C-alpha positions in Angstrom: 190.3 118.6 116.5 191.5 117.2 113.2 193.5 114.0 113.5 194.6 112.8 110.1 195.9 109.4 109.1 198.9 109.4 106.7 197.9 111.0 103.5 199.9 108.5 101.5 199.3 105.0 102.9 201.5 102.1 101.6 199.8 99.8 99.2 199.0 96.5 100.8 199.8 93.1 99.3 197.1 90.6 98.5 197.8 88.7 101.7 197.7 91.8 103.8 194.3 92.6 102.3 193.3 89.0 103.0 194.3 89.1 106.7 192.6 92.5 107.4 189.3 91.2 105.8 189.3 87.6 107.0 187.3 88.4 110.1 184.3 89.1 107.8 184.2 85.4 107.0 183.1 84.7 110.5 180.9 87.7 110.9 178.9 86.8 107.8 178.9 83.2 108.9 176.9 84.4 111.9 174.7 86.8 109.9 173.9 84.1 107.3 172.8 81.6 109.9 170.6 84.4 111.4 169.2 85.5 108.0 168.3 82.0 106.8 167.1 80.5 110.0 165.7 83.1 112.3 162.2 83.1 110.8 162.3 79.3 110.8 163.2 79.3 114.5 160.5 81.8 115.4 157.9 79.9 113.4 158.9 76.6 114.9 158.5 78.1 118.3 155.0 79.3 117.5 155.3 82.7 115.7 152.6 83.7 113.1 153.8 85.0 109.7 152.4 88.6 110.2 154.3 88.8 113.5 157.7 88.0 112.0 158.6 91.5 111.0 158.0 92.8 114.5 160.2 90.1 116.0 162.9 90.9 113.5 163.0 94.5 114.7 165.7 93.5 117.0 168.2 93.5 114.1 167.7 97.1 112.9 167.1 98.6 116.3 170.4 97.3 117.7 172.2 98.5 114.6 170.6 101.9 115.0 171.8 102.2 118.6 175.1 100.3 118.5 176.9 101.3 115.2 177.2 105.1 115.6 178.3 104.7 119.2 180.8 102.0 118.4 182.1 104.1 115.5 182.5 107.1 117.7 184.2 105.1 120.4 186.6 103.4 118.0 187.5 106.8 116.4 188.6 107.9 119.9 190.4 104.7 120.9 194.1 104.0 120.6 196.2 101.3 122.3 199.9 100.6 121.3 199.1 96.9 120.8 195.4 96.7 120.1 195.1 99.8 117.9 191.8 101.6 117.2 189.3 99.1 115.7 190.6 95.7 116.8 189.5 96.0 120.5 185.9 96.1 119.2 186.5 93.2 116.8 187.6 91.2 119.8 184.8 92.1 122.3 182.1 91.7 119.7 183.4 88.2 118.6 183.2 86.9 122.2 179.6 88.1 122.7 178.4 87.0 119.3 179.8 83.6 119.6 178.0 83.1 122.9 174.7 84.3 121.3 175.1 81.9 118.4 175.4 79.0 120.9 172.3 80.2 122.8 170.0 80.9 119.9 169.1 77.4 118.8 168.6 76.3 122.4 165.7 78.8 122.9 162.8 76.9 124.4 160.2 79.6 124.0 159.6 82.4 121.5 160.4 85.2 123.9 163.8 83.6 124.6 164.6 83.5 120.8 163.7 87.1 120.4 165.8 88.2 123.4 168.8 86.2 122.1 168.3 87.8 118.7 168.7 91.2 120.3 171.9 90.1 122.0 173.3 88.5 118.9 172.6 91.4 116.6 174.2 93.9 119.1 177.3 91.7 119.4 177.7 91.2 115.6 177.3 95.0 115.1 180.1 95.6 117.6 182.5 93.5 115.5 181.2 94.5 112.1 181.0 98.3 112.2 184.7 99.0 112.7 185.5 96.7 109.8 184.1 99.2 107.4 186.2 102.0 108.9 189.2 99.7 108.9 189.4 99.9 105.1 189.3 103.7 105.2 191.9 103.7 107.9 194.4 101.4 106.3 194.1 101.8 102.5 195.0 104.4 100.0 191.9 105.6 98.1 193.1 103.7 95.0 192.9 100.4 97.0 189.6 101.1 98.9 187.3 99.5 96.3 189.6 96.4 96.3 189.5 96.4 100.1 185.7 96.4 100.3 185.6 93.8 97.5 187.9 91.5 99.6 185.4 91.9 102.4 182.6 91.1 100.1 184.4 87.9 99.0 184.7 86.7 102.5 181.1 87.7 103.2 180.0 85.5 100.3 182.2 82.6 101.3 181.1 82.6 104.9 177.5 82.9 104.0 177.6 80.1 101.4 178.9 77.6 103.9 176.7 78.8 106.7 173.5 78.7 104.6 174.2 75.2 103.4 175.0 73.7 106.9 171.5 72.6 107.8 171.1 70.7 104.5 174.6 69.2 104.9 173.8 67.9 108.3 170.5 66.5 107.1 171.5 65.0 103.8 175.1 64.1 104.3 175.3 63.2 108.0 171.7 62.0 108.6 171.0 64.5 111.4 167.3 64.9 112.2 165.7 67.9 110.5 162.3 67.5 112.2 161.3 69.5 115.3 160.7 67.4 118.4 158.4 68.7 121.1 158.2 72.1 119.4 162.0 72.6 119.7 164.4 73.6 116.9 165.7 70.7 114.7 169.1 69.3 115.4 170.3 70.4 112.0 169.8 74.0 112.9 171.3 73.6 116.4 174.5 72.0 115.2 174.8 74.7 112.5 174.7 77.5 115.0 177.3 75.7 117.2 179.7 75.6 114.3 178.8 79.3 113.5 179.8 80.4 117.0 183.2 78.7 116.7 183.9 80.0 113.1 182.9 83.5 114.1 185.3 83.7 117.0 188.3 82.1 115.2 187.9 84.2 112.0 187.7 87.5 113.8 190.7 86.5 116.0 192.7 85.9 112.8 192.3 89.5 111.8 192.8 90.8 115.3 196.2 89.2 115.6 197.5 89.5 112.0 196.5 93.0 111.0 198.1 96.1 112.3 196.8 99.7 112.5 198.3 103.2 111.8 198.8 105.3 115.0 197.6 108.9 115.1 199.9 111.3 113.4 199.9 113.7 116.4 199.4 111.7 119.5 199.3 114.7 121.8 196.4 116.2 119.9 194.7 112.9 119.7 195.0 112.3 123.5 193.6 115.8 124.2 190.6 115.2 121.9 190.1 111.7 123.4 190.1 113.1 126.9 187.5 115.6 125.9 185.4 113.0 124.2 185.0 111.1 127.5 182.6 113.8 128.8 179.1 112.5 128.2 177.8 115.9 127.0 180.6 116.2 124.4 180.1 112.7 123.2 176.3 113.1 122.8 176.8 116.4 121.0 179.3 114.9 118.6 177.2 111.8 117.9 173.9 113.7 117.4 175.5 116.7 115.7 176.9 114.5 112.9 173.6 114.4 111.2 174.0 118.0 110.2 177.5 117.4 109.0 176.9 114.6 106.5 178.6 115.0 103.2 176.3 115.5 100.2 177.3 112.1 98.8 176.3 110.4 102.1 172.8 112.1 101.9 172.3 110.9 98.3 173.4 107.4 99.2 171.0 107.4 102.1 168.0 107.3 99.7 169.6 104.5 97.7 170.2 102.5 100.9 166.7 103.1 102.2 165.0 101.3 99.3 167.7 98.7 98.9 167.3 97.5 102.5 163.5 97.4 102.4 164.0 94.8 99.7 166.6 92.8 101.6 164.6 92.9 104.8 161.6 91.6 102.9 163.7 88.8 101.4 165.3 87.7 104.6 162.0 87.6 106.6 159.6 86.1 104.0 161.6 83.9 101.6 161.1 80.9 103.9 157.4 81.2 104.3 157.0 82.2 100.7 158.8 79.1 99.4 157.0 76.8 101.9 153.6 78.2 100.7 154.3 78.8 97.0 156.4 75.7 96.2 155.9 73.2 99.0 152.2 73.9 99.6 152.3 74.2 103.4 152.1 76.9 106.1 152.4 74.4 109.0 155.8 75.2 110.6 155.8 71.8 112.4 155.5 69.8 109.2 158.4 68.0 107.5 157.6 69.9 104.2 158.0 73.3 106.0 161.3 72.3 107.4 162.4 71.0 104.0 161.5 74.3 102.6 163.7 75.9 105.2 166.7 73.8 104.1 166.0 74.7 100.5 166.0 78.4 101.4 169.4 77.8 102.9 170.6 76.5 99.5 169.1 79.5 97.8 170.8 81.9 100.1 174.0 79.9 99.7 173.8 80.5 95.9 173.3 84.2 96.1 176.1 84.5 98.6 178.4 82.3 96.4 177.6 84.5 93.4 178.4 87.6 95.4 181.8 86.1 96.4 182.7 85.6 92.8 181.3 88.9 91.6 183.2 90.8 94.3 186.4 90.5 92.2 184.7 91.3 88.9 182.8 94.4 89.9 185.9 96.6 90.7 187.2 95.8 87.2 183.9 96.7 85.6 183.7 99.9 87.8 187.2 101.0 86.6 186.1 100.6 83.0 182.7 102.4 83.5 181.9 103.9 86.9 180.9 102.7 90.4 177.5 104.4 89.9 176.8 102.6 86.7 177.8 99.3 88.2 175.6 99.8 91.3 172.6 100.9 89.2 172.8 97.9 86.9 173.3 95.4 89.8 170.4 96.7 91.8 168.0 96.6 88.8 169.1 93.0 88.1 168.6 92.1 91.7 165.2 93.7 91.9 163.9 91.9 88.8 165.3 88.6 90.1 163.7 89.0 93.6 160.3 89.8 92.1 160.4 86.9 89.7 160.3 84.4 92.6 156.5 84.9 92.5 156.3 83.1 89.1 158.3 80.1 90.1 156.7 77.0 91.6 159.6 74.5 91.0 162.3 74.5 93.6 165.2 73.9 91.3 164.3 76.9 89.2 164.5 79.2 92.3 168.3 79.0 91.9 168.1 81.3 88.8 166.8 84.4 90.5 169.3 83.9 93.3 172.1 84.5 90.8 170.7 88.0 90.1 170.2 88.6 93.8 173.8 87.6 94.4 175.1 90.1 91.8 173.1 92.8 93.5 174.4 91.7 97.0 178.0 91.9 95.8 177.5 95.5 94.8 175.5 96.4 97.9 178.4 95.3 100.1 181.0 97.1 98.0 180.0 100.1 95.9 178.1 102.3 98.4 181.0 102.0 101.0 183.7 102.6 98.3 181.8 105.7 97.1 181.3 106.9 100.7 184.8 106.4 101.9 186.1 108.9 99.4 183.8 111.6 100.8 184.5 111.2 104.5 187.1 112.9 106.7 189.7 110.4 107.9 189.5 111.4 111.6 185.8 110.6 111.7 185.7 107.6 109.4 184.4 105.2 112.1 181.7 107.6 113.2 180.3 108.4 109.8 180.4 104.7 108.7 178.4 104.0 111.8 176.0 106.8 111.1 175.6 105.6 107.5 174.2 102.4 109.0 171.2 104.4 110.1 170.1 104.2 106.4 170.4 100.5 106.6 168.4 100.0 109.8 165.7 102.7 109.4 164.2 101.0 106.3 164.3 97.7 108.2 162.4 99.3 111.1 159.9 100.8 108.7 159.5 97.4 107.1 159.2 95.7 110.4 156.3 98.0 111.3 154.5 97.9 108.0 155.3 94.6 106.1 153.3 92.4 108.4 150.2 94.5 108.0 150.6 94.8 104.3 151.2 91.0 103.9 148.0 90.3 105.8 145.7 93.0 104.6 146.9 93.8 101.1 148.5 90.5 100.0 146.0 88.2 101.7 148.7 86.5 103.7 150.7 85.4 100.6 154.2 86.3 101.6 155.5 85.6 98.1 153.7 88.8 97.0 155.7 90.7 99.6 158.8 89.7 97.7 157.5 91.4 94.6 157.3 94.6 96.7 160.9 94.1 97.7 162.0 93.7 94.1 160.3 96.9 93.1 161.9 98.7 95.9 165.4 97.5 94.8 164.8 98.6 91.3 163.9 102.1 92.6 167.2 102.1 94.5 169.0 101.4 91.3 167.4 104.4 89.6 168.3 106.7 92.6 171.9 105.7 92.3 172.2 107.7 89.1 171.8 110.9 91.2 174.7 110.1 93.5 177.9 112.2 93.4 181.0 110.1 93.3 183.9 112.3 94.4 186.5 109.9 93.1 185.0 110.4 89.6 184.5 114.1 90.0 188.2 114.5 90.9 189.4 112.9 87.6 
């Protein structure tokens, strides 16, 4: 069955783009809290550095399982009021907000790991349809702008979320020290705000953005009825691997090495800065917790840069090409990430985060803009979900190998693992040169 959305979609105004993307502000608020604080929470509850990648496997594994299924289900969903993607925004927001309230109240390591599984699954339920949302609603000439608007809100949400623990500590005088082995109040209050912001932001998009109905409702309903059979659904979900467009296969290699770098950065920046700059590996010490706050500032910087770069990159891409922009950004980001090894003054750590932020803006925009032009409209959600395999598989590989490499190759110095991440991102930039961008080819 081929169900096509309108071939000529109306151009949306700035505020319509704003409304349909605003939910990403809350989604990234939650992700940023997770990325900047999960290793800190695990370490505070007793985790060892070489075990952190294994505990972080919750994130990629839930994405691997959830995103293709949610994409398939949303492709085959339609409600006169709720539409196709928005029911999943709504459900995911409720579950993610609950998980954000639970995470900092974990009293044992196993509880924190379990809540991470719940939180990541819930965030993925909301997040995956947002990528397909752009392909559904926007004409190809506006798709890069649509993904850029999402990147802007991702950056804004992440900046505020990353800075929250420091703001609570330095501005409001909230305790930043673990008491009785529990998570500091600065982190706990940050997650409470994150749960509220996540819910309200996604609800804004749910109730202000509308969706196009299927062109042929009779055909759509017939296909939807067939898709409810488990055998058909499994065949369609698994069979999609053999139907991936050439561009998607090429981007898969780019994503693989990109996300090895990002996973290494998210897991190990906290311990690397504590060891390399603050001179401690004791997770219960005030210095270690101060390092955790400074990492929040670093992550806030790279996300802030990405929010600003989100509007610049489409302009540069129109003047050059999306491939050229992505290649340059990834190389800049890789060099910047690796350079952390040479920095022992905390203030100077802001400089490489600028380069990482430029790369992050492109990572969240260019691959999806390139991919959207190569996908069939009636399977946009499924293929966007399947594309996430090439985000989570490298994270799973990293989770299984980085701990061993950090211990046995790098002598436990996690800052050296960041060098490996930087090299991986540079390689991803080179591989981008071999990607076919159909929008360019059609000119």
